[in-house]
VEXSELO-310601 format. One line per 3 residues: number of its first residue (from 1); for each residue x, y, z of C-alpha. Coordinates in nm, 2 decimals, m for minus. Example, Ala and Ser with C-alpha at 12.3 -4.5 7.8 and 13.67 -1.06 7.14 Angstrom:
1 = 1.23 m0.45 0.78  1.37 m0.11 0.71
% end
This chain:
1 = 0.30 1.48 3.41  0.00 1.29 3.27  m0.21 1.38 3.58
4 = m0.10 1.74 3.56  m0.20 1.76 3.20  m0.55 1.63 3.27
7 = m0.62 1.89 3.53  m0.36 2.16 3.51  m0.40 2.21 3.88
10 = m0.03 2.19 3.96  0.05 2.50 3.76  m0.04 2.86 3.84
13 = m0.11 3.09 3.54  0.15 3.35 3.47  m0.02 3.55 3.19
16 = m0.32 3.51 2.96  m0.40 3.57 2.60  m0.76 3.66 2.52
19 = m0.87 3.60 2.16  m1.17 3.47 1.97  m1.41 3.52 2.27
22 = m1.19 3.28 2.47  m0.91 3.30 2.72  m0.59 3.09 2.74
25 = m0.40 3.09 3.07  m0.03 3.02 3.03  0.17 2.83 3.29
28 = 0.54 2.74 3.30  0.71 2.41 3.38  1.08 2.47 3.40
31 = 1.07 2.75 3.14  1.17 3.11 3.16  0.88 3.35 3.13
34 = 0.88 3.54 2.80  0.86 3.92 2.75  0.54 3.85 2.57
37 = 0.43 4.22 2.54  0.72 4.34 2.33  0.80 4.09 2.06
40 = 0.50 4.10 1.83  0.43 4.30 1.51  0.22 4.61 1.50
43 = m0.15 4.56 1.44  m0.13 4.19 1.53  m0.46 4.21 1.72
46 = m0.63 4.29 1.39  m0.54 3.95 1.25  m0.75 3.75 1.50
49 = m1.13 3.74 1.50  m1.24 3.91 1.83  m0.90 4.08 1.87
52 = m0.61 3.99 2.08  m0.53 4.10 2.44  m0.22 4.00 2.65
55 = m0.24 4.04 3.02  m0.07 3.92 3.34  m0.39 4.01 3.53
58 = m0.70 3.87 3.34  m0.92 4.02 3.61  m0.85 4.35 3.45
61 = m1.05 4.24 3.14  m1.42 4.16 3.12  m1.43 3.79 3.06
64 = m1.80 3.74 3.13  m1.91 3.44 2.92  m1.56 3.37 2.79
67 = m1.45 3.00 2.82  m1.10 2.94 2.95  m0.84 2.68 2.88
70 = m0.50 2.63 3.04  m0.17 2.58 2.85  0.15 2.45 3.01
73 = 0.48 2.55 2.85  0.78 2.32 2.86  1.12 2.37 2.72
76 = 1.22 2.08 2.49  1.42 2.01 2.18  1.11 1.87 2.01
79 = 0.80 2.07 1.93  0.46 1.91 2.00  0.12 1.99 2.15
82 = m0.11 1.75 2.33  m0.42 1.80 2.54  m0.66 1.67 2.80
85 = m1.01 1.78 2.87  m0.93 2.14 2.97  m0.55 2.16 2.96
88 = m0.29 2.17 2.68  0.08 2.09 2.71  0.31 2.27 2.46
91 = 0.67 2.17 2.44  0.95 2.31 2.23  1.24 2.55 2.22
94 = 1.12 2.86 2.39  1.28 3.12 2.15  1.09 2.95 1.86
97 = 0.76 2.90 2.04  0.72 3.25 2.18  0.65 3.43 1.85
100 = 0.39 3.17 1.78  0.20 3.19 2.10  m0.09 3.42 1.98
103 = m0.15 3.19 1.68  m0.14 2.88 1.90  m0.36 3.04 2.16
106 = m0.63 3.12 1.89  m0.61 2.77 1.74  m0.64 2.57 2.07
109 = m0.94 2.77 2.17  m1.12 2.66 1.85  m1.24 2.34 2.03
112 = m1.37 2.55 2.32  m1.54 2.80 2.09  m1.72 2.52 1.91
115 = m1.82 2.33 2.22  m1.93 2.61 2.44  m2.01 2.90 2.21
118 = m2.13 2.72 1.89  m1.88 2.93 1.69  m1.64 2.81 1.42
121 = m1.36 2.99 1.24  m1.39 3.02 0.86  m1.16 3.14 0.59
124 = m1.39 3.40 0.44  m1.48 3.77 0.45  m1.80 3.94 0.57
127 = m1.96 4.28 0.57  m2.26 4.42 0.75  m2.54 4.59 0.55
130 = m2.69 4.93 0.65  m2.98 4.75 0.82  m2.75 4.53 1.03
133 = m2.76 4.20 0.83  m2.45 4.02 0.70  m2.31 3.91 0.37
136 = m2.07 3.61 0.38  m1.81 3.62 0.10  m1.65 3.29 0.00
139 = m1.38 3.21 m0.25  m1.06 3.03 m0.31  m0.72 3.20 m0.26
142 = m0.69 3.49 m0.51  m1.05 3.48 m0.61  m1.13 3.84 m0.51
145 = m1.28 3.81 m0.16  m1.07 4.10 m0.03  m1.13 4.31 m0.34
148 = m1.51 4.27 m0.33  m1.51 4.33 0.05  m1.31 4.65 0.00
151 = m1.54 4.77 m0.28  m1.86 4.70 m0.08  m1.72 4.90 0.21
154 = m1.56 5.19 0.02  m1.84 5.26 m0.23  m2.17 5.11 m0.10
157 = m2.21 5.18 0.27  m2.13 4.84 0.39  m1.92 4.80 0.71
160 = m1.64 4.56 0.77  m1.70 4.25 0.99  m1.39 4.06 0.88
163 = m1.16 4.00 0.60  m0.97 3.67 0.56  m1.10 3.50 0.88
166 = m1.45 3.53 1.03  m1.64 3.35 1.31  m1.97 3.19 1.23
169 = m2.22 3.15 1.51  m2.51 2.91 1.54  m2.77 3.11 1.73
172 = m3.12 2.97 1.75  m3.24 2.91 1.39  m3.00 3.16 1.24
175 = m2.64 3.21 1.16  m2.46 3.53 1.27  m2.11 3.65 1.20
178 = m2.00 3.82 1.52  m1.63 3.89 1.44  m1.35 3.87 1.20
181 = m1.00 4.00 1.12  m0.98 4.38 1.08  m0.71 4.44 0.82
184 = m0.69 4.43 0.44  m0.40 4.26 0.28  m0.44 4.35 m0.09
187 = m0.22 4.29 m0.39  m0.04 4.59 m0.55  m0.17 4.50 m0.89
190 = m0.53 4.51 m0.76  m0.48 4.86 m0.61  m0.32 4.98 m0.94
193 = m0.60 4.84 m1.16  m0.92 4.89 m0.95  m0.85 5.12 m0.65
196 = m0.65 5.41 m0.78  m0.74 5.63 m0.48  m0.53 5.39 m0.27
199 = m0.21 5.41 m0.47  m0.05 5.64 m0.21  m0.04 5.35 0.03
202 = 0.20 5.15 m0.20  0.55 5.21 m0.07  0.82 5.32 m0.31
205 = 0.58 5.29 m0.60  0.56 4.92 m0.58  0.78 4.62 m0.65
208 = 0.86 4.39 m0.95  0.61 4.13 m0.82  0.27 4.31 m0.78
211 = 0.07 3.99 m0.77  0.25 3.83 m0.47  0.34 4.15 m0.29
214 = 0.05 4.27 m0.07  m0.01 4.60 0.10  m0.16 4.60 0.45
217 = m0.44 4.86 0.49  m0.60 4.96 0.82  m0.97 5.01 0.75
220 = m1.01 5.33 0.96  m0.72 5.49 0.77  m0.91 5.46 0.44
223 = m1.25 5.56 0.57  m1.39 5.21 0.64  m1.60 5.15 0.95
226 = m1.62 4.83 1.14  m1.97 4.69 1.16  m2.18 4.43 1.35
229 = m2.41 4.16 1.24  m2.72 4.23 1.45  m2.99 4.07 1.23
232 = m2.83 3.75 1.10  m2.70 3.63 0.77  m2.87 3.78 0.46
235 = m2.68 3.62 0.17  m2.38 3.40 0.09  m2.16 3.50 m0.21
238 = m1.90 3.28 m0.37  m1.70 3.52 m0.58  m1.46 3.48 m0.87
241 = m1.31 3.80 m1.00  m1.07 3.77 m1.30  m0.99 3.97 m1.60
244 = m1.12 3.68 m1.82  m1.47 3.74 m1.67  m1.55 4.07 m1.85
247 = m1.92 4.03 m1.81  m2.08 4.01 m1.47  m2.27 3.69 m1.42
250 = m2.47 3.58 m1.11  m2.62 3.24 m1.06  m2.85 3.18 m0.77
253 = m2.86 2.86 m0.56  m2.57 2.65 m0.43  m2.43 2.34 m0.60
256 = m2.51 2.13 m0.30  m2.26 1.85 m0.31  m1.98 2.07 m0.42
259 = m2.04 2.33 m0.15  m2.08 2.06 0.13  m1.72 1.94 0.05
262 = m1.58 2.29 0.03  m1.74 2.41 0.35  m1.66 2.10 0.55
265 = m1.30 2.15 0.47  m1.31 2.52 0.54  m1.49 2.49 0.88
268 = m1.26 2.21 1.00  m0.93 2.38 0.93  m0.88 2.51 1.28
271 = m1.03 2.23 1.48  m0.79 1.99 1.30  m0.49 2.22 1.35
274 = m0.41 2.23 0.98  m0.32 2.60 0.96  m0.10 2.65 1.27
277 = 0.25 2.52 1.26  0.40 2.54 1.61  0.73 2.67 1.46
280 = 0.74 2.90 1.17  1.03 3.13 1.07  1.26 3.17 0.77
283 = 1.48 2.88 0.88  1.24 2.62 1.00  0.88 2.52 1.04
286 = 0.69 2.22 1.19  0.57 2.08 1.51  0.29 1.84 1.58
289 = m0.06 2.00 1.63  m0.32 1.73 1.71  m0.67 1.73 1.57
292 = m0.93 1.83 1.84  m1.24 1.72 1.65  m1.53 1.50 1.77
295 = m1.85 1.36 1.62  m2.06 1.62 1.81  m1.86 1.91 1.68
298 = m1.87 1.77 1.33  m2.25 1.76 1.35  m2.26 2.11 1.48
301 = m2.06 2.23 1.18  m2.28 2.03 0.94  m2.58 2.23 1.08
304 = m2.39 2.55 1.00  m2.32 2.43 0.64  m2.69 2.35 0.58
307 = m2.78 2.71 0.69  m2.51 2.85 0.47  m2.60 2.67 0.15
310 = m2.97 2.74 0.18  m2.93 3.10 0.28  m2.97 3.30 m0.05
313 = m2.65 3.15 m0.19  m2.52 3.30 m0.52  m2.21 3.26 m0.74
316 = m2.08 3.59 m0.87  m1.84 3.62 m1.16  m1.68 3.94 m1.30
319 = m1.36 4.14 m1.33  m1.41 4.49 m1.18  m1.48 4.47 m0.80
322 = m1.67 4.80 m0.79  m1.90 4.70 m1.07  m1.96 4.36 m0.92
325 = m2.03 4.52 m0.58  m2.28 4.75 m0.74  m2.46 4.46 m0.90
328 = m2.48 4.26 m0.58  m2.63 4.56 m0.40  m2.88 4.60 m0.68
331 = m2.98 4.23 m0.67  m3.02 4.23 m0.29  m3.22 4.56 m0.30
334 = m2.99 4.72 m0.05
% end
């Protein structure tokens, strides 16, 4: 098995998952093929930068320039993942692994994306401006990234590149944001307080936990258009929206050391396998996901970080996302 893992030549692909500008060919070793097309939630493809395509004939899909990796599935009582140069070996109980295959496929291609495409996944949001440039929106969980992104798109002619996850691309001397997730998961309380025109999307008039309960909104259904970054990164915004910030405040210039630490952790989450348990359901979670990092990839991400922190970086504080979005547009003369 060690030799097979190195090359993957002993196994013929049975189906492929295409996501994040990369392709994973799935092979079987003593495991029953899954009915992979029928067991996933609606709109799942929107939760992966670059989309998600399942096919048992990858020649039907234009894969020009898409790097490929091979993944060999094996049935086992223990869940673990290991890899060679271009082939991964995934073991575990098949009924628990199959629902996780799209997430595992996206995560294992992070190494390939960084090596061959100079792209890295980031927990952030991004919009394109009317002239085709991009705004990268950073912030901790619950800081208002989604709210600000929604306001920029609803009220100020920006278009959605991605919300929650985006791909950052080193291209020449510039950073671009070529793709991101295409769905809004927004808290009921935020809709009630700041986006009253979206209240009709709250089912059964809400729940008793409006902070934790989120509503999923499809951009096109609420009049938001998907956009592209054709001119490169214009500005980086680290946002903090909170009712205790009644006055909008904007500070220009990154706190260098602080941002280096934040961004290093953010850009390394997928290459280190931190965010993708192999098994995840209501009864169990776990499985070993190995780090795939290297000194060369770390240096590539450090170059991205330098371009982020020196690219018109600003800290933005406020409470109302619409008012904050208006002030950002004014400051950037858009």
